[in-house]
C-alpha positions as CSV (number, residue, x, y, z in Angstrom):
1,M,35.8,94.7,22.2
2,K,35.1,91.8,24.4
3,T,34.8,92.3,28.1
4,W,37.7,90.0,29.1
5,K,40.0,91.8,26.7
6,K,39.1,95.1,28.4
7,V,39.9,93.6,31.8
8,V,43.3,92.2,30.7
9,L,44.1,95.6,29.1
10,G,43.2,97.4,32.3
11,L,45.4,95.1,34.4
12,I,48.3,95.6,32.1
13,V,47.9,99.4,32.4
14,V,47.7,99.2,36.2
15,V,50.9,97.0,36.4
16,A,52.7,99.3,34.1
17,L,51.8,102.3,36.3
18,L,53.0,100.5,39.5
19,I,56.3,99.6,37.8
20,I,56.8,103.2,36.8
21,V,56.0,104.4,40.4
22,L,58.3,101.9,42.0
23,V,61.2,102.8,39.6
24,S,60.6,106.5,40.3
25,V,60.6,106.0,44.1
26,N,63.7,103.7,43.9
27,Q,65.6,106.4,41.8
28,A,64.5,109.1,44.2
29,N,65.8,107.1,47.2
30,K,69.0,105.9,45.5
31,G,72.0,106.8,47.6
32,V,69.8,107.9,50.6
33,V,71.1,106.5,53.9
34,T,68.8,105.8,56.8
35,V,70.3,107.2,60.1
36,Q,69.4,107.9,63.7
37,T,70.0,111.4,65.0
38,A,70.0,113.2,68.3
39,K,70.1,116.9,69.4
40,V,73.3,118.3,70.8
41,A,72.7,119.3,74.5
42,K,74.5,120.1,77.7
43,Q,75.3,117.4,80.2
44,D,75.0,118.3,83.9
45,N,77.9,116.2,85.0
46,L,80.4,114.4,82.8
47,V,82.9,112.2,84.6
48,S,86.0,110.6,83.0
49,L,86.8,107.2,84.4
50,V,89.8,104.8,84.0
51,T,88.8,101.3,84.8
52,A,91.4,98.7,85.8
53,S,91.4,95.3,87.4
54,G,93.7,93.8,89.9
55,E,93.6,92.2,93.4
56,I,93.3,93.1,97.1
57,K,96.6,93.5,98.9
58,P,97.5,94.6,102.4
59,T,99.9,97.5,102.9
60,T,101.9,95.5,105.5
61,Y,102.5,91.7,105.3
62,T,105.3,89.4,106.2
63,N,106.3,85.9,105.1
64,V,107.4,83.7,108.0
65,T,110.3,81.3,107.1
66,A,112.2,78.6,109.0
67,Q,114.8,79.9,111.4
68,G,116.4,76.5,112.1
69,F,116.5,72.8,111.3
70,G,113.8,70.5,112.6
71,R,110.3,69.2,112.4
72,I,107.1,71.1,113.0
73,T,105.7,69.7,116.3
74,A,102.6,72.0,116.5
75,I,100.7,74.6,114.4
76,L,98.7,76.8,116.8
77,V,96.8,78.8,114.1
78,K,94.9,78.2,110.9
79,E,94.2,80.3,107.8
80,G,91.9,83.3,108.4
81,D,92.7,83.5,112.2
82,H,93.2,87.0,113.6
83,I,96.4,87.3,115.5
84,K,98.1,89.9,117.7
85,K,101.8,90.8,117.8
86,G,103.6,88.3,120.0
87,D,101.0,85.5,119.6
88,K,102.5,82.0,119.2
89,L,102.1,80.6,115.7
90,L,104.1,77.4,115.4
91,L,106.4,75.1,117.4
92,Q,109.4,73.3,116.1
93,D,111.4,70.3,117.6
94,N,113.6,71.8,120.4
95,V,115.1,68.7,122.1
96,Q,118.7,69.4,121.1
97,A,118.4,73.2,121.5
98,S,117.0,72.8,125.0
99,A,119.8,70.4,126.0
100,D,122.4,72.8,124.6
101,V,120.9,75.6,126.7
102,Q,121.0,73.4,129.9
103,A,124.6,72.3,129.3
104,Q,125.7,75.9,128.7
105,G,123.9,77.0,131.8
106,A,126.0,74.5,133.8
107,A,129.1,75.8,132.1
108,V,128.1,79.4,133.1
109,N,127.6,78.3,136.7
110,S,131.0,76.6,136.8
111,A,132.7,79.7,135.3
112,E,131.0,81.9,137.9
113,A,132.2,79.7,140.7
114,A,135.7,79.9,139.3
115,V,135.4,83.7,139.4
116,Q,134.3,83.6,143.0
117,A,137.3,81.4,143.9
118,A,139.7,83.7,142.1
119,E,138.2,86.7,143.8
120,A,138.8,85.0,147.2
121,S,142.4,84.1,146.4
122,Y,143.0,87.7,145.1
123,K,141.6,89.2,148.3
124,A,143.7,86.8,150.4
125,A,146.8,87.8,148.5
126,Q,146.0,91.5,149.0
127,A,145.7,90.9,152.7
128,D,148.9,88.9,152.8
129,L,150.7,91.8,150.9
130,I,149.4,94.2,153.6
131,S,150.8,91.9,156.3
132,Q,154.2,91.6,154.5
133,Q,154.4,95.3,154.1
134,A,153.8,95.8,157.8
135,N,156.6,93.3,158.6
136,L,158.9,95.1,156.2
137,E,158.2,98.4,158.0
138,K,159.0,96.8,161.4
139,A,162.2,95.2,160.0
140,K,163.2,98.5,158.5
141,L,162.8,100.3,161.9
142,D,164.9,97.6,163.6
143,W,167.6,97.8,160.9
144,D,167.7,101.6,161.2
145,R,168.1,101.4,165.0
146,G,170.6,98.6,164.7
147,Q,172.8,100.7,162.4
148,G,173.0,103.5,165.1
149,L,173.6,101.1,168.0
150,Y,176.3,99.3,166.0
151,R,178.1,102.5,165.3
152,D,178.0,103.4,168.9
153,G,179.3,99.9,169.9
154,L,176.3,99.1,171.9
155,I,175.4,95.8,170.1
156,P,177.6,93.1,168.7
157,K,178.2,92.5,165.0
158,Q,176.0,89.3,165.2
159,D,173.0,91.3,166.3
160,F,173.6,93.9,163.6
161,D,173.7,91.1,160.9
162,Q,170.5,89.5,162.1
163,R,168.6,92.8,161.9
164,K,169.9,93.4,158.3
165,T,169.0,89.8,157.3
166,A,165.5,90.2,158.8
167,F,165.0,93.5,156.8
168,D,166.1,91.9,153.5
169,A,163.8,88.9,154.1
170,A,160.8,91.2,154.8
171,A,161.6,93.1,151.6
172,A,161.7,89.9,149.6
173,A,158.5,88.7,151.1
174,V,156.7,92.0,150.1
175,D,158.0,91.6,146.5
176,A,156.7,88.0,146.5
177,S,153.3,89.1,147.8
178,K,153.0,91.8,145.1
179,A,153.8,89.2,142.4
180,R,151.2,86.9,143.8
181,V,148.6,89.7,143.9
182,Q,149.3,90.5,140.2
183,S,149.1,86.8,139.3
184,L,145.8,86.3,141.1
185,K,144.4,89.5,139.6
186,A,145.2,88.2,136.1
187,Q,143.6,84.9,137.0
188,L,140.5,86.8,138.2
189,G,140.3,88.7,134.9
190,Q,140.7,85.4,133.0
191,S,137.9,83.8,135.0
192,Q,135.6,86.9,134.4
193,S,136.4,86.7,130.7
194,Q,135.5,83.0,130.7
195,V,132.2,83.8,132.4
196,N,131.5,86.4,129.6
197,Q,132.4,83.9,126.9
198,T,130.2,81.2,128.4
199,Q,127.3,83.7,128.9
200,A,127.6,84.7,125.2
201,V,127.4,81.1,124.1
202,Q,124.5,80.6,126.5
203,K,122.7,83.6,124.9
204,R,123.3,82.1,121.5
205,Q,121.9,78.8,122.6
206,Q,118.9,80.5,124.1
207,D,118.3,82.4,120.9
208,V,118.4,79.1,118.9
209,L,115.9,77.6,121.4
210,S,113.7,80.7,121.2
211,K,113.6,80.3,117.4
212,T,111.9,77.0,117.8
213,V,108.8,78.9,118.9
214,Y,107.5,81.2,116.1
215,T,105.6,84.3,117.2
216,S,103.8,87.0,115.2
217,P,105.7,90.2,114.5
218,I,102.5,92.1,113.5
219,D,98.8,92.4,114.2
220,G,96.7,90.9,111.4
221,I,95.5,87.6,110.0
222,V,97.0,84.4,108.8
223,S,96.4,84.7,105.1
224,Y,98.4,81.6,103.9
225,L,99.5,78.4,105.7
226,P,101.0,75.7,103.5
227,E,102.8,73.6,106.1
228,K,101.6,70.6,108.2
229,V,102.6,69.1,111.5
230,G,105.5,66.8,111.0
231,D,107.0,68.6,108.0
232,Y,110.8,69.0,108.2
233,V,112.0,72.6,107.7
234,V,115.4,74.1,107.0
235,P,116.7,77.7,107.4
236,G,117.8,79.8,104.5
237,I,121.4,80.1,103.4
238,T,123.2,82.2,100.8
239,N,121.2,82.5,97.6
240,T,118.7,80.0,98.9
241,N,115.5,80.8,100.8
242,G,114.5,78.9,103.9
243,S,111.3,76.8,104.2
244,F,108.2,79.0,103.8
245,L,105.9,78.5,106.7
246,M,103.1,81.1,106.4
247,T,102.1,84.6,105.4
248,L,100.7,87.2,107.9
249,S,98.8,90.2,106.6
250,D,97.9,93.4,108.4
251,M,94.5,94.2,107.0
252,S,94.0,97.4,108.9
253,I,95.1,99.3,105.8
254,V,93.9,97.6,102.6
255,T,94.7,98.5,99.0
256,A,93.6,97.4,95.6
257,E,96.6,97.0,93.4
258,V,95.4,97.3,89.8
259,K,97.1,97.4,86.4
260,V,96.4,100.4,84.3
261,D,96.9,100.4,80.5
262,E,99.7,102.5,79.2
263,T,97.3,104.7,77.2
264,D,95.5,105.7,80.4
265,I,98.3,106.1,82.9
266,V,99.1,109.7,81.9
267,N,95.6,110.7,83.3
268,I,96.2,109.1,86.7
269,K,97.2,111.4,89.5
270,L,97.9,110.9,93.3
271,G,94.8,111.6,95.4
272,Q,92.2,110.9,92.7
273,E,89.0,109.3,94.0
274,A,88.1,105.7,93.0
275,D,85.3,103.3,93.4
276,V,86.4,99.8,94.1
277,T,84.3,96.6,93.6
278,I,85.3,93.2,94.8
279,D,84.1,90.1,93.0
280,A,83.7,88.2,96.3
281,L,81.4,91.0,97.7
282,P,78.9,91.7,94.8
283,G,76.8,94.8,95.0
284,K,79.1,96.7,97.2
285,V,81.2,99.7,96.2
286,F,84.2,100.8,98.4
287,K,85.6,104.3,98.2
288,G,89.3,104.9,98.0
289,K,92.1,107.2,96.7
290,V,95.1,106.7,94.5
291,T,98.1,106.5,96.8
292,E,100.8,105.1,94.5
293,I,101.6,105.2,90.8
294,G,104.2,102.8,89.3
295,S,106.9,104.4,87.3
296,Q,108.0,101.2,85.5
297,A,105.9,99.5,82.8
298,T,105.3,95.8,83.0
299,L,104.7,93.4,80.1
300,R,101.1,92.2,80.2
301,S,101.9,88.6,79.1
302,S,104.7,87.9,81.6
303,G,104.4,90.6,84.3
304,L,108.1,91.4,84.0
305,A,109.3,95.0,84.1
306,T,110.4,96.2,80.7
307,T,113.9,96.7,82.1
308,Q,114.0,93.0,82.8
309,S,113.2,92.0,79.3
310,T,116.2,91.3,77.1
311,T,114.3,91.7,73.8
312,S,112.3,94.6,72.5
313,T,108.6,93.9,72.1
314,Q,105.5,95.8,70.9
315,E,103.1,94.0,73.2
316,A,100.7,95.8,75.5
317,K,102.1,97.2,78.7
318,D,100.6,98.1,82.1
319,F,101.5,100.3,85.1
320,K,100.8,99.4,88.7
321,V,98.4,101.8,90.5
322,V,97.6,101.4,94.2
323,V,94.2,102.5,95.5
324,T,93.9,102.6,99.3
325,L,90.4,101.8,100.6
326,D,88.9,104.3,103.0
327,S,86.9,101.8,105.1
328,P,87.8,98.2,104.3
329,P,85.5,95.5,105.7
330,D,86.7,93.0,108.2
331,N,86.1,90.0,106.0
332,L,88.5,91.0,103.2
333,R,91.3,88.6,102.3
334,P,94.5,89.2,100.3
335,G,94.3,88.1,96.7
336,L,90.6,88.8,96.1
337,S,89.9,90.0,92.6
338,S,88.9,93.7,92.4
339,T,88.1,96.4,89.9
340,A,88.8,100.1,90.4
341,K,87.1,102.9,88.6
342,I,89.4,105.9,89.0
343,K,87.8,109.4,88.5
344,T,90.4,111.2,86.4
345,A,88.3,114.3,85.5
346,E,84.9,115.8,86.1
347,K,83.1,118.7,84.4
348,K,79.7,120.2,84.9
349,G,77.4,121.8,82.3
350,V,79.4,120.8,79.2
351,I,78.4,120.1,75.6
352,A,78.6,116.3,75.2
353,I,77.6,113.8,72.5
354,P,77.6,110.0,72.4
355,I,81.0,108.6,71.7
356,Q,79.8,106.5,68.8
357,A,78.8,109.7,67.0
358,L,82.4,110.6,66.4
359,A,83.7,109.7,62.9
360,V,87.0,110.0,61.1
361,R,87.4,110.9,57.5
362,T,90.5,111.8,55.4
363,R,91.1,115.3,54.1
364,K,90.8,114.0,50.6
365,D,87.3,112.7,51.2
366,L,86.2,116.1,52.7
367,E,87.7,118.1,49.8
368,E,86.0,115.9,47.2
369,A,82.7,116.1,49.0
370,A,82.9,119.9,49.2
371,K,83.9,120.2,45.5
372,N,81.0,118.0,44.4
373,A,78.5,119.9,46.5
374,K,79.7,123.2,45.2
375,G,79.6,122.0,41.6
376,Q,76.0,120.8,42.1
377,G,75.0,123.9,43.9
378,T,73.0,121.8,46.4
379,S,74.8,122.9,49.6
380,G,75.7,126.2,51.0
381,V,77.4,124.7,54.0
382,T,81.1,125.5,54.5
383,L,83.1,122.7,56.0
384,A,85.1,123.5,59.1
385,A,88.8,124.0,58.3
386,P,90.8,120.8,59.0
387,P,93.8,120.8,61.3
388,P,97.3,121.2,59.9
389,S,98.8,118.2,58.3
390,T,100.7,115.8,60.5
391,S,101.9,113.4,57.9
392,G,103.9,113.5,54.7
393,D,100.8,113.4,52.5
394,P,98.2,116.0,53.6
395,Q,95.5,114.1,51.6
396,K,95.8,111.1,54.0
397,D,95.4,113.2,57.2
398,E,92.6,111.9,59.3
399,I,90.1,114.4,60.7
400,Q,87.8,113.8,63.6
401,G,84.3,115.1,63.4
402,V,80.6,114.4,63.4
403,F,77.9,114.4,60.8
404,V,75.4,117.2,61.2
405,V,72.1,116.9,59.5
406,N,71.3,119.9,57.4
407,G,68.1,119.5,55.5
408,K,68.4,116.1,53.9
409,K,72.2,116.2,53.8
410,A,74.8,114.8,56.2
411,I,77.5,117.6,56.6
412,F,80.8,116.5,58.1
413,R,82.0,119.0,60.7
414,A,85.4,118.8,62.4
415,V,85.3,119.0,66.2
416,E,87.7,119.3,69.1
417,T,87.1,117.0,72.1
418,G,87.7,117.2,75.9
419,I,87.3,114.6,78.6
420,T,85.7,111.3,77.8
421,G,83.0,109.8,80.0
422,V,81.6,106.2,80.0
423,T,79.3,106.7,77.0
424,D,79.7,110.4,76.2
425,I,82.5,112.7,75.2
426,E,82.9,116.5,75.7
427,I,82.9,118.7,72.6
428,T,84.9,121.9,73.1
429,K,84.7,123.3,69.6
430,G,82.8,122.6,66.4
431,L,79.2,122.1,67.6
432,Q,76.4,124.3,69.0
433,L,73.5,123.5,71.2
434,G,70.5,122.2,69.2
435,D,72.6,120.8,66.3
436,E,71.1,117.6,65.0
437,I,73.9,115.0,64.6
438,V,74.0,111.4,63.3
439,V,74.4,108.9,66.2
440,G,73.7,105.7,64.3
441,S,73.6,103.1,63.1
442,Y,77.1,101.8,63.5
443,K,77.1,100.6,59.9
444,A,75.8,103.9,58.6
445,L,78.5,105.9,60.4
446,R,81.2,103.7,59.0
447,T,80.1,104.1,55.4
448,L,78.4,107.5,55.4
449,K,80.1,110.0,53.1
450,P,80.2,113.8,53.5
451,E,77.3,115.6,51.8
452,A,75.4,112.3,51.4
453,S,71.6,112.3,51.4
454,V,70.1,110.9,54.6
455,K,66.7,109.8,55.8
456,V,66.1,110.2,59.6
457,D,64.4,107.3,61.3
458,N,64.5,107.6,65.1
459,S,61.9,104.9,65.7
460,A,62.8,102.1,68.1
461,P,64.4,99.2,66.2
462,K,62.2,96.1,66.0
463,R,63.2,93.2,68.1
464,Q,64.4,90.0,66.4
465,E,61.4,88.1,67.6
466,D,59.0,90.7,66.0
467,Q,60.9,90.6,62.8
468,Q,60.7,86.8,62.6
469,T,56.9,86.9,63.2
């Protein structure tokens, strides 16, 4: 046989052998899933957090609105200014109010003068009454003596009549004086009432004048100031708010008001610790505690309470949670965006696994896998008993568990979980320390079947740049 024929024949044999080897390897690896694994271990400290976003709000704030008609003549503060209770904030046109106060002051003075005149007349009438009563007493004595003398015939009838007439005149004068005293007393009371009335009107006019000068009712900062000098403002009336002038905020006690998803609100309790971050102050974390938990859900799209909505909806809902900061900085401003991480639970020395290692399979899948494995005689592992059925069809019940690597097989094991951390979750039943479980990849965990053959590859994945080269 020629040499070249021998070479060709040898090449054909080598290629045939390679094909046989590749087919054998492919058949051997058919159905084998490449996975990443990790050992079950204890975690020193597992913390469950609820993260929610919201904004900074002061505990105490007040909106200053117009108290009267007029134009703004001066604004004595600007946004961000620190103010004390009683500090002047804004001045409003007060020409008419000041004139009304002056006019009413004159009316009060006139009324008080009238009271003084009435008091003098009343006192004079009282003195005149006393004088008339003295005259009456003297006339009565003369009349009494005249009666005795007349009976004894010592005085003539004319003298007797004169004494009687004098007595009657004195009595009439006393009655007239008493009437005058009563009249002047009533006039004095009327004058005093007039003074009280004019003083009340004056107090009202002074109140109107005082409301043209706006002062701060609290200590804090000017957090919002929309008005300008020269703007015309009006007070509020029924069902209508007055002109809004500014907002004052007491920043001594500062809170972060956040919205917590309805699925997490059951884990929130008063007094729980929280770490608050503020977008305007990057890199800083502020400690705080939960001081208020809303009892009414609000719709995420509109912010309205569910009781205010007239139509039923299945959209997501939130609950208001207030976190009070322990030591707020001085440069905080209301409305700053914030994020609160609320510590809802903490455990030490617990068995924990990565959250992504959890998988869900139906009872039907588990039973079929166990039957196939038993029929093939390739697995002596007994699957954990699934929980009782919660649906009409037990075969469709979903069971939570993890895949444990046993030899070259992935065995599904049902587990019970506890608190959930940021990346890990507590396992309370179903796993033991040292168990090797499947933690990736995401695609493999989604499609991995119970009792499937697996190949463990825990090498670091290649970067995209390396793969391209």
